[in-house]
All heavy atoms as a GROMACS GRO file, in nm:
protein
  612
    1LEU      N    1   0.085  -0.118   0.000
    1LEU     CA    2   0.000   0.000   0.000
    1LEU      C    3   0.089   0.123   0.000
    1LEU      O    4   0.183   0.132   0.078
    1LEU     CB    5  -0.090  -0.001   0.123
    1LEU     CG    6  -0.188   0.114   0.133
    1LEU    CD1    7  -0.298   0.101   0.030
    1LEU    CD2    8  -0.248   0.118   0.272
    2ASN      N    9   0.057   0.218  -0.089
    2ASN     CA   10   0.135   0.340  -0.100
    2ASN      C   11   0.040   0.457  -0.120
    2ASN      O   12  -0.053   0.448  -0.200
    2ASN     CB   13   0.233   0.328  -0.218
    2ASN     CG   14   0.339   0.434  -0.216
    2ASN    OD1   15   0.354   0.508  -0.120
    2ASN    ND2   16   0.415   0.442  -0.325
    3ILE      N   17   0.062   0.565  -0.044
    3ILE     CA   18  -0.022   0.685  -0.056
    3ILE      C   19   0.070   0.800  -0.096
    3ILE      O   20   0.165   0.832  -0.024
    3ILE     CB   21  -0.092   0.716   0.078
    3ILE    CG1   22  -0.180   0.598   0.118
    3ILE    CG2   23  -0.174   0.844   0.066
    3ILE    CD1   24  -0.231   0.604   0.260
    4TYR      N   25   0.045   0.858  -0.213
    4TYR     CA   26   0.134   0.962  -0.263
    4TYR      C   27   0.057   1.064  -0.346
    4TYR      O   28  -0.044   1.028  -0.407
    4TYR     CB   29   0.246   0.899  -0.347
    4TYR     CG   30   0.196   0.820  -0.466
    4TYR    CD1   31   0.173   0.881  -0.588
    4TYR    CD2   32   0.168   0.683  -0.454
    4TYR    CE1   33   0.125   0.808  -0.697
    4TYR    CE2   34   0.120   0.610  -0.562
    4TYR     CZ   35   0.099   0.674  -0.682
    4TYR     OH   36   0.051   0.603  -0.789
    5PRO      N   37   0.097   1.188  -0.354
    5PRO     CA   38   0.192   1.249  -0.261
    5PRO      C   39   0.126   1.274  -0.125
    5PRO      O   40   0.003   1.280  -0.116
    5PRO     CB   41   0.227   1.382  -0.328
    5PRO     CG   42   0.104   1.418  -0.407
    5PRO     CD   43   0.046   1.285  -0.451
    6ASN      N   44   0.206   1.287  -0.024
    6ASN     CA   45   0.156   1.319   0.109
    6ASN      C   46   0.268   1.392   0.181
    6ASN      O   47   0.371   1.333   0.206
    6ASN     CB   48   0.118   1.191   0.184
    6ASN     CG   49   0.043   1.217   0.312
    6ASN    OD1   50  -0.010   1.325   0.333
    6ASN    ND2   51   0.042   1.119   0.400
    7PRO      N   52   0.251   1.521   0.210
    7PRO     CA   53   0.131   1.606   0.202
    7PRO      C   54   0.093   1.637   0.057
    7PRO      O   55   0.174   1.625  -0.033
    7PRO     CB   56   0.169   1.733   0.275
    7PRO     CG   57   0.310   1.720   0.318
    7PRO     CD   58   0.362   1.589   0.271
    8PHE      N   59  -0.034   1.677   0.041
    8PHE     CA   60  -0.085   1.709  -0.092
    8PHE      C   61  -0.178   1.829  -0.085
    8PHE      O   62  -0.220   1.870   0.022
    8PHE     CB   63  -0.157   1.589  -0.155
    8PHE     CG   64  -0.285   1.550  -0.086
    8PHE    CD1   65  -0.407   1.589  -0.138
    8PHE    CD2   66  -0.284   1.474   0.030
    8PHE    CE1   67  -0.526   1.552  -0.076
    8PHE    CE2   68  -0.401   1.437   0.093
    8PHE     CZ   69  -0.522   1.476   0.040
    9ARG      N   70  -0.208   1.886  -0.200
    9ARG     CA   71  -0.297   2.000  -0.206
    9ARG      C   72  -0.427   1.964  -0.278
    9ARG      O   73  -0.534   1.984  -0.225
    9ARG     CB   74  -0.229   2.118  -0.274
    9ARG     CG   75  -0.316   2.242  -0.278
    9ARG     CD   76  -0.238   2.366  -0.311
    9ARG     NE   77  -0.138   2.386  -0.207
    9ARG     CZ   78  -0.017   2.435  -0.227
    9ARG    NH1   79   0.021   2.470  -0.347
    9ARG    NH2   80   0.069   2.449  -0.130
   10GLU      N   81  -0.416   1.912  -0.399
   10GLU     CA   82  -0.536   1.888  -0.479
   10GLU      C   83  -0.584   1.743  -0.476
   10GLU      O   84  -0.702   1.716  -0.468
   10GLU     CB   85  -0.514   1.935  -0.621
   10GLU     CG   86  -0.496   2.086  -0.626
   10GLU     CD   87  -0.476   2.140  -0.765
   10GLU    OE1   88  -0.498   2.066  -0.862
   10GLU    OE2   89  -0.440   2.258  -0.774
   11GLU      N   90  -0.491   1.650  -0.486
   11GLU     CA   91  -0.531   1.508  -0.482
   11GLU      C   92  -0.414   1.421  -0.441
   11GLU      O   93  -0.298   1.457  -0.459
   11GLU     CB   94  -0.589   1.462  -0.616
   11GLU     CG   95  -0.496   1.467  -0.731
   11GLU     CD   96  -0.562   1.428  -0.863
   11GLU    OE1   97  -0.682   1.454  -0.881
   11GLU    OE2   98  -0.493   1.370  -0.946
   12THR      N   99  -0.447   1.305  -0.384
   12THR     CA  100  -0.348   1.204  -0.349
   12THR      C  101  -0.399   1.068  -0.398
   12THR      O  102  -0.520   1.048  -0.410
   12THR     CB  103  -0.320   1.202  -0.197
   12THR    OG1  104  -0.208   1.118  -0.172
   12THR    CG2  105  -0.438   1.152  -0.117
   13THR      N  106  -0.307   0.980  -0.429
   13THR     CA  107  -0.342   0.849  -0.482
   13THR      C  108  -0.316   0.741  -0.377
   13THR      O  109  -0.210   0.738  -0.317
   13THR     CB  110  -0.259   0.818  -0.608
   13THR    OG1  111  -0.285   0.920  -0.705
   13THR    CG2  112  -0.294   0.682  -0.665
   14VAL      N  113  -0.414   0.656  -0.357
   14VAL     CA  114  -0.398   0.537  -0.273
   14VAL      C  115  -0.372   0.423  -0.372
   14VAL      O  116  -0.459   0.387  -0.449
   14VAL     CB  117  -0.523   0.510  -0.188
   14VAL    CG1  118  -0.504   0.384  -0.104
   14VAL    CG2  119  -0.556   0.630  -0.100
   15ASP      N  120  -0.250   0.370  -0.368
   15ASP     CA  121  -0.210   0.263  -0.460
   15ASP      C  122  -0.200   0.133  -0.380
   15ASP      O  123  -0.116   0.119  -0.292
   15ASP     CB  124  -0.076   0.298  -0.522
   15ASP     CG  125  -0.034   0.202  -0.631
   15ASP    OD1  126  -0.089   0.090  -0.639
   15ASP    OD2  127   0.056   0.238  -0.709
   16PHE      N  128  -0.288   0.039  -0.411
   16PHE     CA  129  -0.293  -0.088  -0.338
   16PHE      C  130  -0.185  -0.186  -0.383
   16PHE      O  131  -0.158  -0.285  -0.315
   16PHE     CB  132  -0.431  -0.153  -0.352
   16PHE     CG  133  -0.541  -0.069  -0.294
   16PHE    CD1  134  -0.624   0.006  -0.375
   16PHE    CD2  135  -0.560  -0.063  -0.157
   16PHE    CE1  136  -0.725   0.084  -0.321
   16PHE    CE2  137  -0.661   0.015  -0.102
   16PHE     CZ  138  -0.743   0.088  -0.185
   17GLY      N  139  -0.124  -0.162  -0.498
   17GLY     CA  140  -0.018  -0.251  -0.546
   17GLY      C  141  -0.070  -0.378  -0.613
   17GLY      O  142   0.007  -0.455  -0.667
   18GLN      N  143  -0.198  -0.399  -0.607
   18GLN     CA  144  -0.263  -0.514  -0.674
   18GLN      C  145  -0.412  -0.484  -0.680
   18GLN      O  146  -0.461  -0.394  -0.614
   18GLN     CB  147  -0.239  -0.642  -0.595
   18GLN     CG  148  -0.301  -0.640  -0.456
   18GLN     CD  149  -0.267  -0.765  -0.376
   18GLN    OE1  150  -0.166  -0.828  -0.401
   18GLN    NE2  151  -0.351  -0.799  -0.281
   19ILE      N  152  -0.484  -0.560  -0.758
   19ILE     CA  153  -0.629  -0.544  -0.767
   19ILE      C  154  -0.691  -0.597  -0.638
   19ILE      O  155  -0.663  -0.709  -0.597
   19ILE     CB  156  -0.688  -0.623  -0.886
   19ILE    CG1  157  -0.626  -0.573  -1.018
   19ILE    CG2  158  -0.840  -0.613  -0.888
   19ILE    CD1  159  -0.691  -0.453  -1.079
   20ILE      N  160  -0.771  -0.515  -0.572
   20ILE     CA  161  -0.841  -0.558  -0.451
   20ILE      C  162  -0.990  -0.568  -0.486
   20ILE      O  163  -1.042  -0.486  -0.561
   20ILE     CB  164  -0.816  -0.464  -0.332
   20ILE    CG1  165  -0.836  -0.317  -0.370
   20ILE    CG2  166  -0.676  -0.480  -0.279
   20ILE    CD1  167  -0.963  -0.262  -0.323
   21SER      N  168  -1.056  -0.670  -0.434
   21SER     CA  169  -1.196  -0.691  -0.468
   21SER      C  170  -1.288  -0.598  -0.391
   21SER      O  171  -1.383  -0.546  -0.446
   21SER     CB  172  -1.236  -0.836  -0.447
   21SER     OG  173  -1.210  -0.875  -0.313
   22ASN      N  174  -1.262  -0.577  -0.262
   22ASN     CA  175  -1.344  -0.488  -0.181
   22ASN      C  176  -1.255  -0.412  -0.084
   22ASN      O  177  -1.167  -0.471  -0.022
   22ASN     CB  178  -1.446  -0.567  -0.097
   22ASN     CG  179  -1.554  -0.626  -0.183
   22ASN    OD1  180  -1.622  -0.555  -0.256
   22ASN    ND2  181  -1.571  -0.757  -0.176
   23ALA      N  182  -1.280  -0.283  -0.071
   23ALA     CA  183  -1.209  -0.202   0.028
   23ALA      C  184  -1.297  -0.085   0.067
   23ALA      O  185  -1.383  -0.041  -0.010
   23ALA     CB  186  -1.076  -0.151  -0.028
   24THR      N  187  -1.275  -0.035   0.187
   24THR     CA  188  -1.344   0.084   0.236
   24THR      C  189  -1.238   0.181   0.286
   24THR      O  190  -1.152   0.143   0.365
   24THR     CB  191  -1.441   0.050   0.350
   24THR    OG1  192  -1.534  -0.049   0.305
   24THR    CG2  193  -1.517   0.173   0.396
   25ILE      N  194  -1.245   0.305   0.237
   25ILE     CA  195  -1.156   0.411   0.284
   25ILE      C  196  -1.242   0.509   0.364
   25ILE      O  197  -1.338   0.564   0.311
   25ILE     CB  198  -1.086   0.483   0.169
   25ILE    CG1  199  -0.998   0.387   0.090
   25ILE    CG2  200  -1.004   0.602   0.221
   25ILE    CD1  201  -0.932   0.448  -0.032
   26THR      N  202  -1.205   0.529   0.489
   26THR     CA  203  -1.275   0.623   0.576
   26THR      C  204  -1.178   0.734   0.614
   26THR      O  205  -1.065   0.706   0.656
   26THR     CB  206  -1.324   0.553   0.704
   26THR    OG1  207  -1.404   0.440   0.667
   26THR    CG2  208  -1.407   0.646   0.791
   27ILE      N  209  -1.221   0.860   0.599
   27ILE     CA  210  -1.137   0.974   0.635
   27ILE      C  211  -1.205   1.051   0.746
   27ILE      O  212  -1.323   1.086   0.736
   27ILE     CB  213  -1.112   1.064   0.513
   27ILE    CG1  214  -1.040   0.985   0.404
   27ILE    CG2  215  -1.031   1.189   0.554
   27ILE    CD1  216  -1.020   1.060   0.276
   28VAL      N  217  -1.129   1.076   0.855
   28VAL     CA  218  -1.179   1.155   0.968
   28VAL      C  219  -1.081   1.268   0.996
   28VAL      O  220  -0.963   1.259   0.962
   28VAL     CB  221  -1.201   1.069   1.095
   28VAL    CG1  222  -1.304   0.961   1.072
   28VAL    CG2  223  -1.071   1.009   1.143
   29ASP      N  224  -1.130   1.374   1.061
   29ASP     CA  225  -1.040   1.483   1.099
   29ASP      C  226  -0.976   1.452   1.234
   29ASP      O  227  -0.997   1.346   1.292
   29ASP     CB  228  -1.113   1.618   1.098
   29ASP     CG  229  -1.223   1.631   1.202
   29ASP    OD1  230  -1.231   1.548   1.295
   29ASP    OD2  231  -1.301   1.727   1.191
   30VAL      N  232  -0.896   1.545   1.286
   30VAL     CA  233  -0.823   1.521   1.411
   30VAL      C  234  -0.916   1.508   1.531
   30VAL      O  235  -0.876   1.456   1.635
   30VAL     CB  236  -0.718   1.630   1.438
   30VAL    CG1  237  -0.605   1.623   1.337
   30VAL    CG2  238  -0.779   1.768   1.440
   31TYR      N  239  -1.040   1.553   1.518
   31TYR     CA  240  -1.138   1.541   1.627
   31TYR      C  241  -1.221   1.414   1.617
   31TYR      O  242  -1.308   1.390   1.699
   31TYR     CB  243  -1.231   1.664   1.628
   31TYR     CG  244  -1.153   1.793   1.639
   31TYR    CD1  245  -1.139   1.876   1.530
   31TYR    CD2  246  -1.092   1.829   1.759
   31TYR    CE1  247  -1.067   1.994   1.540
   31TYR    CE2  248  -1.019   1.946   1.770
   31TYR     CZ  249  -1.007   2.029   1.660
   31TYR     OH  250  -0.935   2.144   1.670
   32GLY      N  251  -1.194   1.333   1.514
   32GLY     CA  252  -1.268   1.209   1.495
   32GLY      C  253  -1.397   1.225   1.417
   32GLY      O  254  -1.473   1.131   1.402
   33LYS      N  255  -1.420   1.345   1.364
   33LYS     CA  256  -1.541   1.370   1.284
   33LYS      C  257  -1.527   1.305   1.146
   33LYS      O  258  -1.426   1.323   1.078
   33LYS     CB  259  -1.564   1.521   1.269
   33LYS     CG  260  -1.684   1.555   1.187
   33LYS     CD  261  -1.699   1.705   1.170
   33LYS     CE  262  -1.810   1.736   1.072
   33LYS     NZ  263  -1.798   1.869   1.016
   34LEU      N  264  -1.629   1.230   1.107
   34LEU     CA  265  -1.628   1.164   0.977
   34LEU      C  266  -1.632   1.268   0.865
   34LEU      O  267  -1.720   1.354   0.863
   34LEU     CB  268  -1.748   1.070   0.965
   34LEU     CG  269  -1.763   0.997   0.833
   34LEU    CD1  270  -1.646   0.904   0.807
   34LEU    CD2  271  -1.893   0.922   0.828
   35ILE      N  272  -1.537   1.260   0.774
   35ILE     CA  273  -1.531   1.352   0.660
   35ILE      C  274  -1.589   1.285   0.536
   35ILE      O  275  -1.671   1.343   0.466
   35ILE     CB  276  -1.387   1.398   0.634
   35ILE    CG1  277  -1.328   1.465   0.759
   35ILE    CG2  278  -1.380   1.491   0.514
   35ILE    CD1  279  -1.403   1.586   0.809
   36GLU      N  280  -1.547   1.162   0.507
   36GLU     CA  281  -1.601   1.091   0.392
   36GLU      C  282  -1.568   0.942   0.399
   36GLU      O  283  -1.474   0.901   0.466
   36GLU     CB  284  -1.551   1.150   0.259
   36GLU     CG  285  -1.401   1.155   0.244
   36GLU     CD  286  -1.358   1.242   0.126
   36GLU    OE1  287  -1.424   1.342   0.097
   36GLU    OE2  288  -1.258   1.206   0.064
   37ILE      N  289  -1.650   0.864   0.327
   37ILE     CA  290  -1.629   0.720   0.315
   37ILE      C  291  -1.633   0.685   0.166
   37ILE      O  292  -1.719   0.734   0.093
   37ILE     CB  293  -1.740   0.641   0.389
   37ILE    CG1  294  -1.733   0.668   0.538
   37ILE    CG2  295  -1.727   0.491   0.362
   37ILE    CD1  296  -1.843   0.598   0.617
   38HIS      N  297  -1.540   0.599   0.126
   38HIS     CA  298  -1.535   0.553  -0.013
   38HIS      C  299  -1.540   0.402  -0.013
   38HIS      O  300  -1.457   0.337   0.050
   38HIS     CB  301  -1.406   0.600  -0.082
   38HIS     CG  302  -1.386   0.748  -0.078
   38HIS    ND1  303  -1.445   0.834  -0.166
   38HIS    CD2  304  -1.315   0.824   0.008
   38HIS    CE1  305  -1.410   0.957  -0.137
   38HIS    NE2  306  -1.330   0.954  -0.031
   39GLU      N  307  -1.638   0.346  -0.083
   39GLU     CA  308  -1.650   0.200  -0.100
   39GLU      C  309  -1.590   0.166  -0.237
   39GLU      O  310  -1.635   0.217  -0.339
   39GLU     CB  311  -1.798   0.158  -0.097
   39GLU     CG  312  -1.869   0.189   0.033
   39GLU     CD  313  -1.834   0.094   0.145
   39GLU    OE1  314  -1.784  -0.016   0.116
   39GLU    OE2  315  -1.854   0.132   0.261
   40LEU      N  316  -1.490   0.078  -0.238
   40LEU     CA  317  -1.420   0.045  -0.361
   40LEU      C  318  -1.440  -0.101  -0.397
   40LEU      O  319  -1.445  -0.186  -0.309
   40LEU     CB  320  -1.271   0.072  -0.345
   40LEU     CG  321  -1.231   0.207  -0.286
   40LEU    CD1  322  -1.081   0.214  -0.272
   40LEU    CD2  323  -1.283   0.319  -0.370
   41LYS      N  324  -1.446  -0.128  -0.526
   41LYS     CA  325  -1.457  -0.265  -0.575
   41LYS      C  326  -1.368  -0.282  -0.698
   41LYS      O  327  -1.367  -0.198  -0.786
   41LYS     CB  328  -1.602  -0.296  -0.612
   41LYS     CG  329  -1.697  -0.291  -0.494
   41LYS     CD  330  -1.815  -0.383  -0.514
   41LYS     CE  331  -1.911  -0.376  -0.399
   41LYS     NZ  332  -1.863  -0.431  -0.276
   42ASN      N  333  -1.293  -0.392  -0.700
   42ASN     CA  334  -1.212  -0.432  -0.815
   42ASN      C  335  -1.128  -0.318  -0.873
   42ASN      O  336  -1.144  -0.280  -0.988
   42ASN     CB  337  -1.302  -0.491  -0.924
   42ASN     CG  338  -1.379  -0.610  -0.874
   42ASN    OD1  339  -1.325  -0.692  -0.801
   42ASN    ND2  340  -1.505  -0.620  -0.910
   43THR      N  341  -1.037  -0.267  -0.791
   43THR     CA  342  -0.949  -0.159  -0.835
   43THR      C  343  -0.812  -0.176  -0.772
   43THR      O  344  -0.797  -0.247  -0.673
   43THR     CB  345  -1.008  -0.020  -0.800
   43THR    OG1  346  -0.928   0.080  -0.861
   43THR    CG2  347  -1.014   0.003  -0.650
   44ASP      N  348  -0.712  -0.113  -0.833
   44ASP     CA  349  -0.578  -0.116  -0.774
   44ASP      C  350  -0.534   0.020  -0.724
   44ASP      O  351  -0.435   0.031  -0.652
   44ASP     CB  352  -0.475  -0.173  -0.873
   44ASP     CG  353  -0.459  -0.086  -0.996
   44ASP    OD1  354  -0.549  -0.005  -1.025
   44ASP    OD2  355  -0.357  -0.100  -1.064
   45LYS      N  356  -0.608   0.127  -0.762
   45LYS     CA  357  -0.576   0.263  -0.718
   45LYS      C  358  -0.704   0.342  -0.694
   45LYS      O  359  -0.807   0.312  -0.754
   45LYS     CB  360  -0.494   0.337  -0.825
   45LYS     CG  361  -0.357   0.283  -0.846
   45LYS     CD  362  -0.283   0.363  -0.950
   45LYS     CE  363  -0.147   0.301  -0.975
   45LYS     NZ  364  -0.081   0.358  -1.088
   46TYR      N  365  -0.692   0.443  -0.608
   46TYR     CA  366  -0.805   0.533  -0.586
   46TYR      C  367  -0.750   0.672  -0.558
   46TYR      O  368  -0.651   0.686  -0.485
   46TYR     CB  369  -0.892   0.485  -0.469
   46TYR     CG  370  -1.019   0.564  -0.457
   46TYR    CD1  371  -1.124   0.544  -0.547
   46TYR    CD2  372  -1.035   0.660  -0.359
   46TYR    CE1  373  -1.240   0.617  -0.538
   46TYR    CE2  374  -1.151   0.735  -0.350
   46TYR     CZ  375  -1.253   0.712  -0.439
   46TYR     OH  376  -1.369   0.787  -0.432
   47ILE      N  377  -0.813   0.774  -0.615
   47ILE     CA  378  -0.768   0.912  -0.597
   47ILE      C  379  -0.860   0.983  -0.498
   47ILE      O  380  -0.982   0.983  -0.513
   47ILE     CB  381  -0.765   0.986  -0.732
   47ILE    CG1  382  -0.658   0.924  -0.821
   47ILE    CG2  383  -0.737   1.136  -0.710
   47ILE    CD1  384  -0.651   0.980  -0.960
   48ILE      N  385  -0.797   1.042  -0.394
   48ILE     CA  386  -0.869   1.122  -0.294
   48ILE      C  387  -0.854   1.268  -0.334
   48ILE      O  388  -0.742   1.316  -0.352
   48ILE     CB  389  -0.809   1.100  -0.152
   48ILE    CG1  390  -0.810   0.953  -0.114
   48ILE    CG2  391  -0.879   1.188  -0.050
   48ILE    CD1  392  -0.943   0.895  -0.080
   49ASN      N  393  -0.966   1.338  -0.345
   49ASN     CA  394  -0.966   1.478  -0.381
   49ASN      C  395  -0.954   1.564  -0.256
   49ASN      O  396  -1.028   1.545  -0.160
   49ASN     CB  397  -1.096   1.509  -0.457
   49ASN     CG  398  -1.094   1.645  -0.520
   49ASN    OD1  399  -1.024   1.735  -0.477
   49ASN    ND2  400  -1.174   1.660  -0.624
   50GLY      N  401  -0.861   1.658  -0.255
   50GLY     CA  402  -0.841   1.744  -0.139
   50GLY      C  403  -0.893   1.885  -0.157
   50GLY      O  404  -0.889   1.965  -0.064
   51THR      N  405  -0.944   1.918  -0.275
   51THR     CA  406  -0.982   2.056  -0.302
   51THR      C  407  -1.104   2.102  -0.223
   51THR      O  408  -1.123   2.220  -0.202
   51THR     CB  409  -1.007   2.080  -0.453
   51THR    OG1  410  -1.106   1.986  -0.498
   51THR    CG2  411  -0.880   2.063  -0.533
   52ASN      N  412  -1.188   2.008  -0.177
   52ASN     CA  413  -1.307   2.047  -0.102
   52ASN      C  414  -1.288   2.030   0.049
   52ASN      O  415  -1.384   2.029   0.124
   52ASN     CB  416  -1.429   1.967  -0.150
   52ASN     CG  417  -1.408   1.817  -0.135
   52ASN    OD1  418  -1.298   1.771  -0.110
   52ASN    ND2  419  -1.515   1.742  -0.150
   53LYS      N  420  -1.162   2.016   0.093
   53LYS     CA  421  -1.133   1.998   0.235
   53LYS      C  422  -1.041   2.109   0.284
   53LYS      O  423  -0.959   2.160   0.209
   53LYS     CB  424  -1.066   1.862   0.258
   53LYS     CG  425  -1.153   1.743   0.223
   53LYS     CD  426  -1.072   1.615   0.233
   53LYS     CE  427  -1.143   1.501   0.168
   53LYS     NZ  428  -1.160   1.515   0.024
   54ALA      N  429  -1.054   2.143   0.411
   54ALA     CA  430  -0.968   2.244   0.471
   54ALA      C  431  -0.826   2.189   0.487
   54ALA      O  432  -0.807   2.069   0.503
   54ALA     CB  433  -1.024   2.287   0.606
   55SER      N  434  -0.728   2.278   0.486
   55SER     CA  435  -0.591   2.238   0.512
   55SER      C  436  -0.580   2.180   0.652
   55SER      O  437  -0.649   2.224   0.743
   55SER     CB  438  -0.498   2.358   0.501
   55SER     OG  439  -0.500   2.410   0.371
   56GLY      N  440  -0.494   2.080   0.668
   56GLY     CA  441  -0.475   2.022   0.800
   56GLY      C  442  -0.445   1.874   0.795
   56GLY      O  443  -0.420   1.817   0.690
   57VAL      N  444  -0.448   1.813   0.914
   57VAL     CA  445  -0.417   1.671   0.930
   57VAL      C  446  -0.547   1.591   0.933
   57VAL      O  447  -0.643   1.630   1.001
   57VAL     CB  448  -0.337   1.647   1.060
   57VAL    CG1  449  -0.313   1.498   1.083
   57VAL    CG2  450  -0.205   1.723   1.056
   58TYR      N  451  -0.549   1.481   0.861
   58TYR     CA  452  -0.663   1.389   0.858
   58TYR      C  453  -0.610   1.248   0.879
   58TYR      O  454  -0.493   1.220   0.857
   58TYR     CB  455  -0.736   1.397   0.723
   58TYR     CG  456  -0.802   1.530   0.698
   58TYR    CD1  457  -0.730   1.636   0.646
   58TYR    CD2  458  -0.936   1.549   0.727
   58TYR    CE1  459  -0.789   1.759   0.623
   58TYR    CE2  460  -0.997   1.671   0.705
   58TYR     CZ  461  -0.924   1.775   0.653
   58TYR     OH  462  -0.983   1.897   0.632
   59PHE      N  463  -0.698   1.160   0.921
   59PHE     CA  464  -0.661   1.020   0.938
   59PHE      C  465  -0.744   0.935   0.844
   59PHE      O  466  -0.865   0.952   0.833
   59PHE     CB  467  -0.683   0.977   1.083
   59PHE     CG  468  -0.593   1.052   1.178
   59PHE    CD1  469  -0.640   1.161   1.247
   59PHE    CD2  470  -0.460   1.015   1.194
   59PHE    CE1  471  -0.557   1.232   1.332
   59PHE    CE2  472  -0.377   1.085   1.279
   59PHE     CZ  473  -0.426   1.194   1.349
   60MET      N  474  -0.676   0.846   0.774
   60MET     CA  475  -0.740   0.758   0.678
   60MET      C  476  -0.732   0.616   0.731
   60MET      O  477  -0.625   0.569   0.770
   60MET     CB  478  -0.668   0.768   0.543
   60MET     CG  479  -0.730   0.683   0.437
   60MET     SD  480  -0.647   0.689   0.274
   60MET     CE  481  -0.567   0.845   0.265
   61GLU      N  482  -0.846   0.549   0.734
   61GLU     CA  483  -0.848   0.408   0.769
   61GLU      C  484  -0.892   0.331   0.646
   61GLU      O  485  -0.996   0.360   0.587
   61GLU     CB  486  -0.944   0.380   0.885
   61GLU     CG  487  -0.942   0.234   0.926
   61GLU     CD  488  -1.023   0.207   1.051
   61GLU    OE1  489  -1.045   0.299   1.131
   61GLU    OE2  490  -1.066   0.092   1.067
   62ILE      N  491  -0.812   0.234   0.607
   62ILE     CA  492  -0.841   0.154   0.488
   62ILE      C  493  -0.866   0.012   0.536
   62ILE      O  494  -0.781  -0.048   0.601
   62ILE     CB  495  -0.723   0.158   0.389
   62ILE    CG1  496  -0.693   0.303   0.350
   62ILE    CG2  497  -0.754   0.073   0.266
   62ILE    CD1  498  -0.566   0.322   0.275
   63GLU      N  499  -0.984  -0.039   0.504
   63GLU     CA  500  -1.018  -0.177   0.539
   63GLU      C  501  -1.021  -0.260   0.412
   63GLU      O  502  -1.099  -0.233   0.321
   63GLU     CB  503  -1.153  -0.182   0.610
   63GLU     CG  504  -1.188  -0.322   0.656
   63GLU     CD  505  -1.321  -0.328   0.731
   63GLU    OE1  506  -1.366  -0.225   0.783
   63GLU    OE2  507  -1.379  -0.437   0.732
   64ILE      N  508  -0.935  -0.361   0.409
   64ILE     CA  509  -0.928  -0.452   0.294
   64ILE      C  510  -0.943  -0.593   0.349
   64ILE      O  511  -0.857  -0.640   0.424
   64ILE     CB  512  -0.793  -0.442   0.221
   64ILE    CG1  513  -0.764  -0.298   0.181
   64ILE    CG2  514  -0.791  -0.534   0.099
   64ILE    CD1  515  -0.623  -0.274   0.134
   65ASP      N  516  -1.052  -0.660   0.314
   65ASP     CA  517  -1.075  -0.799   0.358
   65ASP      C  518  -1.051  -0.815   0.509
   65ASP      O  519  -0.973  -0.900   0.551
   65ASP     CB  520  -0.987  -0.895   0.279
   65ASP     CG  521  -1.019  -0.891   0.130
   65ASP    OD1  522  -1.137  -0.874   0.096
   65ASP    OD2  523  -0.925  -0.905   0.050
   66GLU      N  524  -1.114  -0.732   0.587
   66GLU     CA  525  -1.110  -0.736   0.734
   66GLU      C  526  -0.974  -0.699   0.794
   66GLU      O  527  -0.950  -0.718   0.912
   66GLU     CB  528  -1.156  -0.872   0.786
   66GLU     CG  529  -1.299  -0.903   0.746
   66GLU     CD  530  -1.346  -1.037   0.795
   66GLU    OE1  531  -1.280  -1.096   0.883
   66GLU    OE2  532  -1.451  -1.082   0.748
   67VAL      N  533  -0.882  -0.646   0.713
   67VAL     CA  534  -0.755  -0.594   0.762
   67VAL      C  535  -0.764  -0.442   0.763
   67VAL      O  536  -0.801  -0.382   0.662
   67VAL     CB  537  -0.637  -0.640   0.673
   67VAL    CG1  538  -0.507  -0.574   0.716
   67VAL    CG2  539  -0.625  -0.790   0.674
   68ASN      N  540  -0.734  -0.379   0.877
   68ASN     CA  541  -0.740  -0.234   0.887
   68ASN      C  542  -0.600  -0.174   0.884
   68ASN      O  543  -0.512  -0.217   0.956
   68ASN     CB  544  -0.809  -0.191   1.018
   68ASN     CG  545  -0.957  -0.216   1.014
   68ASN    OD1  546  -1.016  -0.224   0.908
   68ASN    ND2  547  -1.017  -0.229   1.130
   69ILE      N  548  -0.584  -0.072   0.798
   69ILE     CA  549  -0.459   0.000   0.787
   69ILE      C  550  -0.491   0.146   0.815
   69ILE      O  551  -0.582   0.202   0.754
   69ILE     CB  552  -0.398  -0.016   0.647
   69ILE    CG1  553  -0.376  -0.164   0.616
   69ILE    CG2  554  -0.271   0.065   0.633
   69ILE    CD1  555  -0.360  -0.194   0.471
   70LYS      N  556  -0.415   0.207   0.907
   70LYS     CA  557  -0.438   0.348   0.940
   70LYS      C  558  -0.321   0.430   0.893
   70LYS      O  559  -0.206   0.388   0.904
   70LYS     CB  560  -0.459   0.364   1.090
   70LYS     CG  561  -0.586   0.295   1.135
   70LYS     CD  562  -0.616   0.319   1.278
   70LYS     CE  563  -0.744   0.244   1.312
   70LYS     NZ  564  -0.787   0.261   1.446
   71SER      N  565  -0.352   0.549   0.842
   71SER     CA  566  -0.248   0.637   0.790
   71SER      C  567  -0.287   0.782   0.814
   71SER      O  568  -0.406   0.815   0.814
   71SER     CB  569  -0.228   0.612   0.640
   71SER     OG  570  -0.129   0.697   0.589
   72LYS      N  571  -0.187   0.866   0.832
   72LYS     CA  572  -0.212   1.010   0.847
   72LYS      C  573  -0.189   1.075   0.711
   72LYS      O  574  -0.091   1.045   0.644
   72LYS     CB  575  -0.117   1.067   0.951
   72LYS     CG  576  -0.131   1.217   0.971
   72LYS     CD  577  -0.053   1.266   1.091
   72LYS     CE  578   0.094   1.255   1.072
   72LYS     NZ  579   0.173   1.318   1.177
   73ILE      N  580  -0.281   1.163   0.671
   73ILE     CA  581  -0.262   1.239   0.548
   73ILE      C  582  -0.268   1.388   0.584
   73ILE      O  583  -0.338   1.428   0.678
   73ILE     CB  584  -0.364   1.203   0.438
   73ILE    CG1  585  -0.508   1.223   0.486
   73ILE    CG2  586  -0.342   1.063   0.388
   73ILE    CD1  587  -0.612   1.203   0.375
   74ILE      N  588  -0.194   1.467   0.509
   74ILE     CA  589  -0.187   1.610   0.535
   74ILE      C  590  -0.224   1.685   0.408
   74ILE      O  591  -0.168   1.660   0.300
   74ILE     CB  592  -0.046   1.651   0.581
   74ILE    CG1  593  -0.009   1.576   0.708
   74ILE    CG2  594  -0.036   1.803   0.601
   74ILE    CD1  595   0.136   1.588   0.749
   75ILE      N  596  -0.321   1.776   0.422
   75ILE     CA  597  -0.361   1.861   0.310
   75ILE      C  598  -0.300   1.999   0.331
   75ILE      O  599  -0.318   2.059   0.437
   75ILE     CB  600  -0.513   1.869   0.298
   75ILE    CG1  601  -0.572   1.730   0.276
   75ILE    CG2  602  -0.554   1.963   0.185
   75ILE    CD1  603  -0.723   1.724   0.272
   76LYS      N  604  -0.225   2.048   0.232
   76LYS     CA  605  -0.160   2.178   0.242
   76LYS      C  606  -0.258   2.291   0.221
   76LYS      O  607  -0.350   2.281   0.146
   76LYS     CB  608  -0.049   2.192   0.138
   76LYS     CG  609   0.067   2.098   0.158
   76LYS     CD  610   0.176   2.138   0.064
   76LYS     CE  611   0.240   2.021  -0.004
   76LYS     NZ  612   0.336   2.056  -0.103
   0.00000   0.00000   0.00000
């Protein structure tokens, strides 16, 4: 799993490195407020748009086949 670029301004790419059948990407702010959820099917990459979000630190949780991966993303 690779997330680039980070920090980013307009968009960042979540690259799974292989085709995943099901995944959920959840983004929350530093206060734990839900910002957005993305349900993915049969893809190897997904682009997160940052233009409609305020600058700052966010936390991304990616669930792939019951495995949870947490990552910090920064929007400039």
